[in-house]
N, CA, C and O of each residue as an XYZ file, in Angstrom:
760
protein
N      99.051     80.473     91.055
C      98.221     81.477     91.682
C      96.973     80.791     92.231
O      96.414     79.906     91.583
N      96.540     81.193     93.413
C      95.351     80.617     94.028
C      94.100     81.059     93.317
O      94.026     82.161     92.774
N      93.104     80.175     93.328
C      91.826     80.521     92.725
C      91.127     81.565     93.596
O      91.181     81.496     94.823
N      90.476     82.523     92.955
C      89.789     83.585     93.676
C      88.553     83.012     94.352
O      87.717     82.390     93.697
N      88.435     83.217     95.643
C      87.247     82.802     96.383
C      86.295     83.968     96.414
O      86.577     84.990     97.039
N      85.195     83.828     95.760
C      84.183     84.884     95.732
C      83.223     84.662     96.887
O      82.875     83.526     97.209
N      82.797     85.757     97.509
C      81.790     85.617     98.538
C      80.438     85.454     97.877
O      80.227     85.893     96.746
N      79.537     84.827     98.583
C      78.207     84.642     97.996
C      77.194     85.356     98.883
O      76.859     84.887     99.971
N      76.721     86.479     98.406
C      75.676     87.199     99.097
C      74.746     87.753     98.046
O      75.112     87.877     96.877
N      73.565     88.079     98.459
C      72.623     88.655     97.520
C      72.573     90.151     97.747
O      72.601     90.618     98.886
N      72.500     90.900     96.660
C      72.467     92.356     96.765
C      71.297     92.818     97.616
O      71.357     93.883     98.230
N      70.243     92.032     97.656
C      69.078     92.394     98.456
C      69.454     92.509     99.936
O      68.813     93.250    100.681
N      70.480     91.786    100.361
C      70.888     91.842    101.764
C      71.457     93.202    102.144
O      71.610     93.498    103.329
N      71.776     94.043    101.142
C      72.279     95.379    101.427
C      71.157     96.385    101.666
O      71.414     97.516    102.078
N      69.919     95.979    101.410
C      68.787     96.874    101.632
C      68.523     97.019    103.124
O      68.673     96.063    103.885
N      68.134     98.205    103.531
C      67.768     98.414    104.920
C      66.293     98.098    105.104
O      65.551     97.986    104.129
N      65.881     97.960    106.315
C      64.480     97.662    106.598
C      63.587     98.883    106.382
O      62.362     98.757    106.394
N      64.172    100.050    106.188
C      63.416    101.284    106.024
C      62.959    101.461    104.580
O      63.611    102.149    103.795
N      61.841    100.840    104.237
C      61.214    101.028    102.921
C      62.097    100.655    101.742
O      62.027    101.319    100.708
N      62.919     99.631    101.851
C      63.706     99.173    100.720
C      64.755    100.150    100.255
O      64.998    100.258     99.053
N      65.385    100.867    101.165
C      66.416    101.830    100.802
C      67.798    101.187    100.864
O      68.076    100.341    101.713
N      68.643    101.608     99.951
C      70.026    101.167     99.938
C      70.872    102.291    100.524
O      70.787    103.434    100.075
N      71.678    101.972    101.514
C      72.543    102.985    102.117
C      73.909    102.912    101.461
O      74.601    101.898    101.551
N      74.291    104.003    100.795
C      75.552    104.039    100.059
C      76.374    105.255    100.478
O      75.854    106.239    101.005
N      77.661    105.148    100.225
C      78.574    106.260    100.485
C      79.151    106.731     99.164
O      79.478    105.929     98.290
N      79.271    108.036     99.033
C      79.865    108.649     97.854
C      81.303    109.022     98.229
O      81.540    109.860     99.099
N      82.242    108.381     97.554
C      83.664    108.591     97.826
C      84.218    109.498     96.734
O      84.134    109.156     95.554
N      84.784    110.656     97.102
C      85.313    111.564     96.070
C      86.497    110.952     95.320
O      87.377    110.326     95.911
N      86.490    111.151     94.010
C      87.563    110.651     93.151
C      87.916    111.742     92.150
O      87.063    112.543     91.769
N      89.157    111.770     91.733
C      89.600    112.770     90.758
C      89.766    112.115     89.390
O      90.188    110.962     89.293
N      89.433    112.858     88.333
C      89.549    112.413     86.944
C      88.651    111.230     86.608
O      88.925    110.481     85.670
N      87.587    111.066     87.371
C      86.603    110.020     87.156
C      85.367    110.369     87.989
O      85.438    111.232     88.864
N      84.243    109.710     87.730
C      83.086    109.978     88.597
C      83.387    109.549     90.032
O      84.187    108.640     90.257
N      82.750    110.199     90.996
C      82.895    109.765     92.383
C      82.425    108.322     92.503
O      81.552    107.879     91.757
N      83.013    107.593     93.452
C      82.664    106.189     93.637
C      81.423    106.062     94.504
O      81.194    106.871     95.402
N      80.633    105.048     94.228
C      79.439    104.729     94.997
C      79.620    103.315     95.537
O      79.704    102.356     94.770
N      79.679    103.190     96.872
C      79.857    101.869     97.475
C      78.884    101.704     98.633
O      78.485    102.695     99.244
N      78.494    100.474     98.945
C      77.622    100.254    100.100
C      78.319    100.720    101.384
O      79.468    100.361    101.646
N      77.620    101.507    102.160
C      78.190    102.045    103.397
C      78.629    100.929    104.343
O      79.593    101.095    105.091
N      77.939     99.808    104.316
C      78.257     98.702    105.225
C      79.638     98.106    104.963
O      80.156     97.386    105.817
N      80.251     98.383    103.811
C      81.595     97.875    103.527
C      82.695     98.721    104.168
O      83.839     98.274    104.252
N      82.373     99.921    104.617
C      83.382    100.809    105.197
C      83.666    100.406    106.641
O      82.779    100.440    107.495
N      84.903    100.028    106.896
C      85.329     99.646    108.243
C      85.880    100.835    109.018
O      85.751    100.903    110.241
N      86.495    101.771    108.299
C      87.147    102.889    108.978
C      87.412    104.013    107.985
O      87.712    103.772    106.816
N      87.296    105.246    108.472
C      87.712    106.434    107.719
C      88.629    107.217    108.646
O      88.221    107.659    109.720
N      89.866    107.379    108.216
C      90.861    108.012    109.079
C      91.620    109.091    108.318
O      91.851    108.958    107.116
N      92.007    110.151    109.007
C      92.839    111.158    108.331
C      94.215    110.578    108.021
O      94.813    109.897    108.853
N      94.711    110.854    106.818
C      96.038    110.380    106.433
C      96.518    111.250    105.282
O      95.833    111.372    104.266
N      97.702    111.863    105.434
C      98.159    112.881    104.489
C      99.399    112.499    103.695
O     100.033    113.366    103.093
N      99.756    111.223    103.681
C     100.927    110.776    102.934
C     100.505    109.674    101.968
O      99.751    108.777    102.346
N     100.975    109.731    100.744
C     100.634    108.703     99.750
C     101.451    107.448    100.050
O     102.680    107.494    100.107
N     100.762    106.341    100.238
C     101.426    105.073    100.563
C     100.784    103.944     99.763
O      99.725    104.124     99.161
N     101.435    102.775     99.762
C     100.928    101.616     99.012
C     100.349    100.544     99.916
O      99.528     99.744     99.468
N     100.754    100.507    101.181
C     100.137     99.611    102.164
C      99.905    100.408    103.435
O     100.686    101.293    103.787
N      98.828    100.080    104.108
C      98.411    100.802    105.306
C      98.256     99.808    106.448
O      97.633     98.759    106.279
N      98.814    100.128    107.599
C      98.693     99.253    108.761
C      97.418     99.606    109.517
O      97.315    100.669    110.129
N      96.455     98.703    109.463
C      95.162     98.917    110.106
C      94.903     97.743    111.040
O      94.786     96.604    110.588
N      94.812     98.014    112.346
C      94.568     96.976    113.353
C      95.554     95.816    113.207
O      95.142     94.657    113.160
N      96.822     96.112    113.136
C      97.918     95.159    112.986
C      97.831     94.330    111.704
O      98.397     93.238    111.642
N      97.144     94.821    110.697
C      97.055     94.135    109.411
C      97.491     95.096    108.315
O      97.044     96.242    108.268
N      98.371     94.621    107.432
C      98.744     95.430    106.272
C      97.648     95.319    105.234
O      97.260     94.222    104.831
N      97.149     96.484    104.804
C      96.062     96.551    103.836
C      96.584     97.259    102.589
O      97.175     98.334    102.687
N      96.369     96.662    101.420
C      96.791     97.275    100.152
C      95.956     98.525     99.892
O      94.774     98.571    100.230
N      96.581     99.540     99.288
C      95.933    100.840     99.086
C      95.699    101.105     97.594
O      96.580    100.884     96.763
N      94.498    101.581     97.279
C      94.128    102.025     95.940
C      93.948    103.535     96.010
O      93.336    104.045     96.949
N      94.481    104.256     95.019
C      94.469    105.722     95.050
C      93.409    106.278     94.113
O      93.339    105.894     92.946
N      92.588    107.182     94.625
C      91.535    107.822     93.845
C      91.919    109.234     93.434
O      91.059    110.064     93.139
N      93.198    109.491     93.420
C      93.700    110.805     93.052
C      95.070    110.639     92.410
O      95.763    109.657     92.676
N      95.469    111.589     91.569
C      96.784    111.478     90.914
C      97.927    111.635     91.914
O      97.742    112.134     93.025
N      99.104    111.198     91.493
C     100.294    111.266     92.357
C     100.588    112.684     92.835
O     101.106    112.874     93.935
N     100.262    113.675     92.019
C     100.574    115.061     92.363
C      99.668    115.616     93.461
O      99.991    116.642     94.060
N      98.564    114.973     93.731
C      97.591    115.447     94.733
C      97.880    114.809     96.090
O      98.146    113.610     96.163
N      97.830    115.589     97.151
C      98.046    115.081     98.504
C      96.733    114.548     99.070
O      95.737    115.270     99.099
N      96.719    113.283     99.524
C      95.488    112.723    100.094
C      95.226    113.299    101.478
O      96.131    113.841    102.113
N      93.986    113.181    101.943
C      93.693    113.563    103.323
C      92.902    112.484    104.071
O      92.637    112.620    105.265
N      92.527    111.409    103.359
C      91.743    110.349    103.994
C      92.215    108.973    103.570
O      92.709    108.761    102.462
N      92.041    108.045    104.503
C      92.247    106.625    104.240
C      90.937    105.944    104.614
O      90.465    106.073    105.744
N      90.349    105.218    103.662
C      89.080    104.535    103.874
C      89.345    103.044    103.764
O      89.723    102.562    102.696
N      89.156    102.312    104.837
C      89.386    100.866    104.837
C      88.064    100.175    104.537
O      87.049    100.443    105.180
N      88.089     99.271    103.539
C      86.894     98.555    103.112
C      87.006     97.063    103.434
O      88.080     96.469    103.345
N      85.894     96.490    103.802
C      85.830     95.048    104.039
C      86.013     94.310    102.725
O      85.609     94.805    101.673
N      86.617     93.135    102.776
C      86.805     92.307    101.593
C      86.114     90.970    101.776
O      85.439     90.743    102.780
N      86.284     90.078    100.793
C      85.720     88.731    100.898
C      86.271     88.004    102.111
O      85.562     87.246    102.773
N      87.551     88.244    102.394
C      88.222     87.709    103.575
C      89.011     88.860    104.185
O      89.144     89.918    103.570
N      89.525     88.661    105.372
C      90.309     89.729    106.006
C      91.558     90.052    105.187
O      92.025     91.191    105.208
N      92.103     89.078    104.472
C      93.278     89.304    103.632
C      92.940     90.224    102.458
O      93.807     90.949    101.972
N      91.692     90.198    102.002
C      91.284     90.967    100.830
C      90.668     92.325    101.173
O      89.999     92.934    100.339
N      90.891     92.787    102.380
C      90.490     94.161    102.691
C      91.396     95.101    101.908
O      92.570     94.809    101.681
N      90.829     96.234    101.501
C      91.634     97.244    100.818
C      91.364     98.597    101.444
O      90.381     98.786    102.161
N      92.250     99.528    101.162
C      92.062    100.905    101.615
C      92.052    101.807    100.386
O      92.726    101.534     99.392
N      91.289    102.868    100.471
C      91.223    103.867     99.418
C      91.832    105.153     99.946
O      91.519    105.573    101.060
N      92.694    105.781     99.167
C      93.222    107.092     99.526
C      92.546    108.126     98.650
O      92.502    107.986     97.428
N      92.020    109.164     99.282
C      91.323    110.208     98.546
C      91.449    111.524     99.290
O      92.087    111.610    100.339
N      90.833    112.535     98.729
C      90.765    113.848     99.352
C      89.326    114.334     99.205
O      88.721    114.193     98.142
N      88.788    114.900    100.267
C      87.420    115.409    100.215
C      86.515    114.713    101.212
O      86.935    113.811    101.936
N      85.278    115.146    101.237
C      84.310    114.620    102.195
C      83.548    113.431    101.632
O      83.144    113.429    100.469
N      83.358    112.427    102.467
C      82.548    111.275    102.115
C      81.113    111.597    102.504
O      80.844    112.053    103.615
N      80.188    111.351    101.566
C      78.768    111.606    101.838
C      78.031    110.288    101.908
O      78.267    109.390    101.099
N      77.141    110.171    102.871
C      76.294    108.990    103.001
C      74.882    109.361    102.604
O      74.339    110.368    103.056
N      74.287    108.526    101.743
C      72.921    108.779    101.317
C      72.142    107.464    101.327
O      72.723    106.380    101.293
N      70.823    107.585    101.375
C      69.952    106.436    101.206
C      69.180    106.637     99.917
O      68.598    107.699     99.696
N      69.172    105.621     99.066
C      68.469    105.713     97.791
C      67.628    104.462     97.580
O      67.955    103.376     98.058
N      66.550    104.648     96.860
C      65.762    103.500     96.416
C      66.466    102.912     95.203
O      67.044    103.646     94.401
N      66.422    101.624     95.070
C      67.053    100.984     93.921
C      66.473    101.536     92.627
O      67.187    101.668     91.634
N      65.187    101.858     92.631
C      64.551    102.392     91.422
C      65.070    103.779     91.051
O      64.881    104.220     89.917
N      65.721    104.474     91.983
C      66.296    105.791     91.694
C      67.720    105.709     91.139
O      68.288    106.722     90.730
N      68.291    104.510     91.126
C      69.643    104.299     90.615
C      69.514    103.781     89.188
O      69.030    102.671     88.966
N      69.943    104.579     88.231
C      69.808    104.250     86.816
C      71.163    103.854     86.232
O      72.142    104.587     86.374
N      71.217    102.694     85.573
C      72.422    102.299     84.846
C      72.626    103.251     83.677
O      71.665    103.662     83.028
N      73.873    103.596     83.413
C      74.173    104.503     82.309
C      75.561    104.187     81.771
O      76.281    103.357     82.326
N      75.920    104.842     80.708
C      77.252    104.697     80.120
C      78.201    105.701     80.772
O      77.781    106.755     81.250
N      79.474    105.357     80.780
C      80.496    106.270     81.275
C      80.535    107.489     80.358
O      80.608    107.336     79.139
N      80.489    108.706     80.925
C      80.543    109.910     80.073
C      81.801    109.917     79.189
O      82.865    109.438     79.582
N      81.641    110.469     78.002
C      82.704    110.464     77.000
C      84.010    111.084     77.495
O      85.090    110.617     77.134
N      83.923    112.134     78.320
C      85.168    112.774     78.777
C      86.030    111.803     79.588
O      87.257    111.883     79.542
N      85.398    110.887     80.330
C      86.165    109.907     81.095
C      86.685    108.788     80.195
O      87.769    108.254     80.432
N      85.919    108.432     79.171
C      86.385    107.440     78.202
C      87.632    107.937     77.476
O      88.573    107.176     77.251
N      87.633    109.224     77.111
C      88.777    109.817     76.414
C      90.024    109.787     77.298
O      91.112    109.457     76.828
N      89.864    110.133     78.581
C      90.995    110.114     79.525
C      91.502    108.684     79.686
O      92.711    108.453     79.687
N      90.590    107.725     79.822
C      90.976    106.321     79.993
C      91.772    105.833     78.785
O      92.806    105.184     78.945
N      91.302    106.140     77.586
C      92.000    105.698     76.376
C      93.386    106.335     76.282
O      94.353    105.664     75.923
N      93.486    107.613     76.600
C      94.789    108.281     76.583
C      95.734    107.629     77.590
O      96.911    107.424     77.292
N      95.231    107.306     78.773
C      96.072    106.667     79.790
C      96.482    105.258     79.390
O      97.594    104.828     79.695
N      95.598    104.532     78.711
C      95.950    103.195     78.223
C      97.142    103.299     77.275
O      98.099    102.532     77.382
N      97.076    104.250     76.353
C      98.161    104.426     75.384
C      99.465    104.829     76.065
O     100.530    104.321     75.713
N      99.389    105.734     77.032
C     100.592    106.154     77.767
C     101.169    104.973     78.540
O     102.381    104.759     78.534
N     100.302    104.201     79.208
C     100.775    103.045     79.981
C     101.455    102.012     79.085
O     102.515    101.490     79.432
N     100.850    101.717     77.937
C     101.432    100.715     77.039
C     102.806    101.140     76.560
O     103.725    100.324     76.490
N     102.946    102.395     76.234
C     104.243    102.888     75.759
C     105.271    102.852     76.894
O     106.405    102.419     76.689
N     104.886    103.300     78.073
C     105.799    103.357     79.217
C     106.186    101.966     79.705
O     107.324    101.741     80.115
N     105.233    101.031     79.659
C     105.448     99.704     80.243
C     105.840     98.646     79.216
O     105.836     97.453     79.521
N     106.175     99.071     78.011
C     106.493     98.122     76.945
C     107.567     97.138     77.405
O     108.613     97.532     77.920
N     107.290     95.868     77.210
C     108.255     94.839     77.588
C     108.083     94.308     78.993
O     108.713     93.310     79.343
N     107.239     94.944     79.828
C     107.074     94.487     81.202
C     105.870     93.558     81.385
O     105.717     92.962     82.451
N     105.011     93.423     80.363
C     103.878     92.517     80.388
C     102.858     92.841     81.481
O     102.237     91.936     82.038
N     102.682     94.135     81.793
C     101.684     94.545     82.774
C     100.264     94.328     82.270
O      99.323     94.283     83.063
N     100.103     94.193     80.954
C      98.767     94.055     80.401
C      98.384     92.600     80.173
O      97.372     92.321     79.530
N      99.179     91.670     80.693
C      98.845     90.254     80.549
C      97.591     89.932     81.346
O      97.359     90.511     82.408
N      96.782     89.008     80.836
C      95.558     88.668     81.555
C      95.855     87.939     82.852
O      96.873     87.262     82.992
N      94.938     88.094     83.796
C      94.997     87.352     85.039
C      94.441     85.974     84.723
O      93.341     85.866     84.181
N      95.170     84.930     85.046
C      94.721     83.577     84.746
C      94.302     82.927     86.051
O      95.010     83.012     87.054
N      93.150     82.279     86.031
C      92.653     81.608     87.228
C      92.695     80.107     87.017
O      92.945     79.638     85.906
N      92.451     79.353     88.076
C      92.623     77.906     88.055
C      91.596     77.104     87.288
O      91.890     75.971     86.908
N      90.436     77.614     87.043
C      89.369     76.836     86.413
C      89.302     77.103     84.918
O      89.550     78.221     84.467
N      88.963     76.059     84.143
C      88.801     76.216     82.696
C      87.580     77.056     82.356
O      87.521     77.645     81.276
N      86.609     77.122     83.253
C      85.363     77.848     83.000
C      85.521     79.348     83.140
O      84.716     80.101     82.591
N      86.524     79.799     83.852
C      86.640     81.209     84.179
C      87.289     81.983     83.034
O      88.171     81.477     82.341
N      86.844     83.187     82.859
C      87.365     84.045     81.810
C      88.580     84.801     82.348
O      88.564     85.302     83.472
N      89.610     84.873     81.548
C      90.777     85.660     81.948
C      90.403     87.128     81.907
O      89.695     87.572     81.003
N      90.879     87.880     82.889
C      90.572     89.302     82.917
C      91.867     90.099     82.947
O      92.872     89.655     83.501
N      91.831     91.268     82.351
C      93.007     92.126     82.323
C      93.265     92.696     83.704
O      92.334     92.934     84.474
N      94.524     92.913     84.010
C      94.869     93.567     85.274
C      94.399     95.010     85.231
O      94.405     95.646     84.177
N      93.999     95.514     86.369
C      93.556     96.903     86.419
C      94.755     97.827     86.566
O      95.826     97.417     87.013
N      94.555     99.068     86.184
C      95.517    100.135     86.400
C      94.759    101.288     87.041
O      93.654    101.611     86.603
N      95.316    101.905     88.051
C      94.627    102.982     88.762
C      94.214    104.123     87.851
O      93.187    104.758     88.087
N      94.991    104.392     86.821
C      94.684    105.535     85.959
C      93.815    105.167     84.755
O      93.605    105.997     83.871
N      93.308    103.931     84.713
C      92.445    103.496     83.614
C      91.111    103.022     84.199
O      90.977    101.877     84.631
N      90.150    103.910     84.203
C      88.837    103.638     84.790
C      88.240    102.336     84.265
O      87.684    101.553     85.035
N      88.352    102.105     82.978
C      87.733    100.936     82.357
C      88.273     99.621     82.912
O      87.603     98.593     82.813
N      89.465     99.636     83.490
C      90.063     98.404     83.990
C      89.483     97.956     85.332
O      89.712     96.818     85.741
N      88.745     98.810     86.022
C      88.118     98.418     87.288
C      86.666     98.871     87.389
O      86.069     98.797     88.463
N      86.101     99.332     86.296
C      84.711     99.779     86.272
C      83.776     98.575     86.294
O      83.883     97.691     85.444
N      82.872     98.536     87.247
C      81.830     97.521     87.251
C      80.598     98.057     86.532
O      80.036     97.394     85.659
N      80.182     99.277     86.914
C      79.008     99.899     86.298
C      79.050    101.396     86.560
O      79.526    101.843     87.604
N      78.548    102.163     85.605
C      78.317    103.592     85.823
C      76.828    103.753     86.084
O      75.997    103.187     85.373
N      76.499    104.528     87.107
C      75.092    104.765     87.445
C      74.843    106.261     87.560
O      75.768    107.062     87.695
N      73.555    106.612     87.500
C      73.170    108.003     87.665
C      72.118    108.075     88.771
O      71.158    107.304     88.795
N      72.327    109.023     89.683
C      71.360    109.312     90.742
C      71.173    110.818     90.749
O      72.144    111.564     90.871
N      69.950    111.265     90.620
C      69.643    112.705     90.608
C      70.534    113.480     89.637
O      71.075    114.529     89.988
N      70.684    112.966     88.427
C      71.457    113.607     87.363
C      72.951    113.723     87.648
O      73.632    114.541     87.028
N      73.470    112.924     88.570
C      74.908    112.872     88.846
C      75.416    111.478     88.480
O      74.780    110.472     88.794
N      76.577    111.434     87.807
C      77.202    110.166     87.460
C      78.024    109.655     88.638
O      78.675    110.428     89.340
N      77.983    108.329     88.844
C      78.803    107.680     89.857
C      79.393    106.411     89.268
O      78.792    105.776     88.402
N      80.567    106.053     89.745
C      81.239    104.844     89.321
C      81.046    103.786     90.401
O      81.328    104.033     91.574
N      80.572    102.626     90.012
C      80.510    101.485     90.916
C      81.724    100.627     90.561
O      81.763    100.032     89.484
N      82.715    100.556     91.456
C      83.948     99.843     91.134
C      83.797     98.337     91.302
O      82.939     97.869     92.051
N      84.632     97.588     90.603
C      84.708     96.145     90.785
C      85.678     95.893     91.940
O      86.859     95.621     91.728
N      85.161     95.988     93.155
C      86.005     95.874     94.346
C      86.653     94.502     94.469
O      87.778     94.398     94.958
N      85.969     93.450     94.038
C      86.571     92.116     94.080
C      87.823     92.063     93.212
O      88.860     91.558     93.643
N      87.730     92.577     92.003
C      88.879     92.579     91.088
C      90.030     93.385     91.670
O      91.178     92.939     91.666
N      89.716     94.569     92.170
C      90.760     95.421     92.754
C      91.418     94.721     93.929
O      92.645     94.657     94.008
N      90.608     94.194     94.847
C      91.142     93.572     96.052
C      92.002     92.354     95.713
O      93.108     92.214     96.235
N      91.510     91.490     94.860
C      92.262     90.273     94.546
C      93.557     90.584     93.818
O      94.577     89.943     94.071
N      93.533     91.562     92.912
C      94.753     91.882     92.188
C      95.739     92.643     93.067
O      96.947     92.434     92.955
N      95.250     93.520     93.935
C      96.161     94.231     94.846
C      96.826     93.254     95.803
O      98.023     93.367     96.066
N      96.079     92.310     96.319
C      96.652     91.324     97.242
C      97.661     90.462     96.509
O      98.729     90.178     97.050
N      97.346     90.030     95.270
C      98.288     89.219     94.506
C      99.554     89.991     94.173
O     100.648     89.431     94.228
N      99.425     91.271     93.827
C     100.590     92.096     93.520
C     101.434     92.350     94.751
O     102.659     92.443     94.675
N     100.754     92.462     95.904
C     101.436     92.789     97.151
C     102.133     91.578     97.736
O     103.069     91.729     98.521
N     101.698     90.376     97.372
C     102.266     89.148     97.960
C     103.664     88.891     97.473
O     104.283     87.903     97.868
């Protein structure tokens, strides 16, 4: 497996010139807090009503991550920039995307609410029982001795792709580990 190439940028580069505001988009998600991502990462938002695993965007196949259960019909495809063009991903969801500007000081780190932890734990147990013998829970191994092995993510287990939970104006939001999702989706899709 190839070593993951991480991009090197500073979070400060996401600030706008307008009084140190961060421009973020709120992406609706089901059975978890809505996602909070930098608006500058969104390449495209398009209507799409069929659940798929790869999406053809500008003659490029993009791996798809689902923010809703299989039983729910999506209505949007959101294409996100990746570290490289190969690591672009798309999100399938339903609902309206909201764009807001926030001061970094208004974004508070917090713990994932207990109701989502309970759902995640239940899904972990269901996945382990269903996938027994398939080794889906094996760690991702990278090329360097210094790097820590990380567990593969599962769409129905928030903890497997959670980077941070934050609160803005008394609302919880999930900041996803987009690098982990993108690299694992591309590796699975290859």
